N, C-alpha and C positions, 0 to 999 in steps of 0.2 A: 572492253574487258571481257575475257572469256569466262563462262560459267563452268563450275566444276560438275562432275558427274552427279554428285549428290544433289546439287542445286537444280540440275535439269530434271531429276527424278521428282522434285517437288513442284515443277512447273509444267502443267499439262500442255501449254502452248509450245514450249521447247521440245517436249516429247513428240508432239504432233509434227513439228517442223523437221525433226530428225528423221521421222518415219517417212514423210512425204516429199522431202527434198531430193531423195535419191532417184535413180533412173526408173524406167518402167518395170513393172513386175513386183514392186514392193508392197502392193496391196492385193487383196483377194477381190478382184473386180467382178468375177462371176457371182460371188455371194452378195456383193454390193448391189448389183443390177438385177438380181433375181426378182425383186419387187416391181421392176419395170415391165409392164405388160408388153410393150413394144418389142423388147429384147427377148422375151420368153418365146416368141414365135420365130425367131431367127435361128437358122442353122449355123451357129458361129462356134468354131472349135476353140478359138482363143479370143479373149477380150483385151488384147494388147494391140496398139498402145492405148493406155489410159493413165495419164500422169497424176501425180499428187495434186497438181493444181486443178485438174478436172475433178478429182475426188472432193477437194475442199469446196469447189464451186457447186458440185452436185448437192452437197449438204447445206450450202449457203453459210459456211463458217467464215464470216468476214475477217476475223482476226488472223486466221491461218492463211486465207487468200492474200491478205496484205503482207504477211511475213514471207510467203513464197515469192511474191512479186518483188519485194524489196531485196531479197537474196539473189534475184536474177536467175532462178533455177530453171525457168521454163519460158518458152515463147507463148505470150498470152493469146496469140491467134491460132496456135497449133490445134488441129482437130484430132480427135481420138479415133478409135476403130470404127465408130459409127458415123464419122464425119461431123461430129458435134464439137465445138470449141468451148472453152471455159465460159465465155459470155453466154453461149446457148444454154448451158446447164444453169448458170446464174439466173437467166431469164425465166427458166422453168420454176425456180424456187423463189423468185421475186427479189433477188439480190443482185443488182447490177452496177450500182453507183461506183463502187471501188474499182471495178474493171474499166468502166467508161472514163474514169479519171486518168487513165493511162493514154498518153499521146499515140502510142503505137497500136492501140486496139481499133479494129474495124467494127463499128456498131451495126453494120448491115451485111456482115459476112455470112454467106449461106451455110447452113448446117447440113445434116443429112437430108437427102431428097429435096434439097433446095430451100428448106425452111430457113428463114432468117430469125435472128433473136426476137424480132417483133412478132413474127408468126407464132413462135413458141410462147411468148408472153400472152398473146391473144388467146391461144389454145387453153392455157391454164387460168385465164381470167385475172391476170395481174394488172389491174387498171393503172396503178401507180407506175409500174414498169413501162407499160405502153406509153404513158405520157412522157416519161423520161426519154425513151428512145425516139419518140416523135419530135423531141426537141433538137435532134441532130439532123443537120442538112443532108448527111449521107444516107439517111434512112428513107427508103421508098415504101410508103404505106400501101400503095396499090399494086406492088409487085407480086405476081403469083409464083408458087413453087412448081416443082416438076409435075404435080397433079393439076395445076391450074388454080390451086386454092390460094386466095389472098388472105391476109390477116383478118379482114372482115368476115370472110366466109368461115374461117376456123372459129372465130368468136361466136358467129351465129349458130354454127353447128353445135357448139357446147352450151349455148344459152346464156352467154355472158352479156347482159344488157348494158352494163356500164361501159365495157370495152367497145361494144357496137356503137354506142353514142359518141364516144371519143373519136373513133375512127371515121365516122360519118361527118365529122366536123372538117375533115381534110378534103380539099378540092380534088386531089389525085385519086380519091377512093370512089370507085364505081359501085353504087349500092346494088346493082343488078348483074354484076359480072359473073358469068358461069365458069365452072371448072371444066376439065377435059371431058367430063361426062354430061355436060350441059346443065348441071345443077347449080342453081343460084343460091345466094345466102338465104333468101326466103324459102326456097325448097328445103334446105337443111333445117331451118327453124321449124317449118311445118312438119317435117319428118320426126323431129325430136319433141314436138309438142311444146315448143318454147313460145308461149303466147305473147309474152312481153316483147321479145325480139321481133316476132312477126308483126306486131302492132307498130313498132318503131319503123320497120322497113316499109310497111304499107303506107306510111306517112310521106314517103318520097315518090314524087311523080315518075321518076325514072324506073321505079320498080314495077314490073309487069307480072301480075299474078297468073297470067295465062301462058307465060313462057314455058314451053315443054322441055323436059330433058329427053331421054329416049322414048318416054311413054306418057308421062303425066305432068300436068301443071302443078305448081305448089299446093294450091288449095284443094285440088282433087286428090292429091297425095295425102294431105292432112285428113281428108274425109275417109280415105281408105285405111288410114292408121287409127281412125276413130278419135281424132283430135278435134271434136266438134266445136270446142270453144274457139279455136282458131278460125274455123270455117264461119262461125257465127259473129266474128268481129264486125262491127259496123263498117270499118274500112274495107273489109273483105267483100261485104255484100254490095258496096258501091262499085268496087273495082272489077269484080268477077263477072264473066260473061257465061252464057249457056255452054259454050264449047269447053269450058274448064270444069264443068260439073259432071 
């Protein structure tokens, strides 16, 4: 049964669906994304395409996401101007279950710069989302992006201890895998002063605190950044050698 115009006016969900079900250009994407630091540094003349489904996923509005999918308005795997799909935006906001419930959704589809939804969730510290995504066979937890950064490396860089622990439970995850600059998860944890993450990583035999990037080992880097609590960790003192000081 169709709703009348007056009924739609009283129904915020219907109004939202009317606005977002149309083709690209129905929302002011530039104003929407101005809060995103990543996009503020891009020289982008237009923020199209960016669909209504991308918008609803960006905000994590589950009810509207469900409505748009049920109406068949959009391809749930389609990427926007930045190369990010609805699942990527949902992973950023911690809302993925509804999209993963769709048979056609690819849970490991690379987003901008090769980041997968798992990397995005790890970056923002959404431990629950990480666990959900790891439940899918298609998801590769040890796969690096274009910068050579794995989900573990992103989580370590941001200091998300819970996500680091979850990822390290997977055999495919290398706790000492460096990025294209030679920087390991421990290196980034040391740089950021993330003592808890550094302690977790140093508990793994595979992690080498002496591994250099282009210039410094992780613990030497921590010292140069004045993160003395990391340098002073008991695990650090056992593992470190004079060449890293």
